[in-house]
N, C-alpha and C positions, 0 to 999 in steps of 0.2 A: 407532422402536425396532427394532433388529435382534434377532430371536429365534433362538437356536441351542440345541441340546440339549447336555448334557454329553458325549455320545458324539461330537459333531461338532467339539468343541474339540480342539486338538492333544493336550492332556493335562490331566486333572483327577484328583488322587489325594487321599484315596481317593474312588472314585466313589459309594460308599454306606457306611453304617455303622449301628450299632444304638444305641438308647437304653438307659439304665440301666447303663452301664459305671461301674465304681468311679471312674475318672478322668473327669471331665466336660469335659475340654478336648480339642480336636481342631484340628489344623492342616491346612488344605487347601492343596495346591499347584495353581495354575492356570497353564497355559502356553498362550498364544495371542498372536498378533502384537499388540504395543502394549498388552497388558492391564495392564502396570505403570503406565500413565498414567491409570488409572481409579480411581474410588472406589466400592467395592462396598457394597451394602446388602442386608439380608435382612429380610423381614417374616414371621416364623413364630413362633408362641407357644413360648417356651422356648429358642429359638436366638438367640444374640446374638453380634455381632462384638466381640471383645475388643481386637483389634489387627490392623492391616494392615501387613505387612512387604513393602517394595518391594526387589527385587533390583537389582543393577547393570544387568542386562539388562532392558529395558522389556517383554520377552516373558514375564516371570515375575512372579507375585504370590503371596504366602503370606498366608492369612487364618486368624487364630486365632479359633476359635469356642468358646463356652461352651454346653454342652448341659445345661439344667436337668433335675433328676431327675424333674420332672413332665411333661417333654416327651413328647408322643404321637408314635408312628411316623407317617411320612407324607412326602410330597414337598413341596419348597418351592423358591422361585425366588431366585436371586441376580441382582441388577441391577447391572451395571457402568456407572457414570456417568462420562462423559468431559467434560473442560472445554469442548469445542466444542458440548456439548448432545446429542451422540449417546449411545446406550445400547446395551448388549448384555445379553441376558436368557438365563439358563440355568436349567434345571429339574434339581434335585438329588433323588436318591432317598433 
């Protein structure tokens, strides 16, 4: 597994956010070489992936998240799984 931080990726927006917003949906933009060929997963109580939107460019991925009202503040990992068995791991604030 290749472990990288969100600050070493070419681009992740937003890089952090807060819980308890009125609108509990959030879209992450991830820009990294070939990231569009991955399938992301998250394992953090209260944060779920609703939809993954792949762009025309394989260097972009949009991840629609749902943040439950009971979600506690904290850091969590996103694992990007590729068809060839490789993985990239980022820590989100």
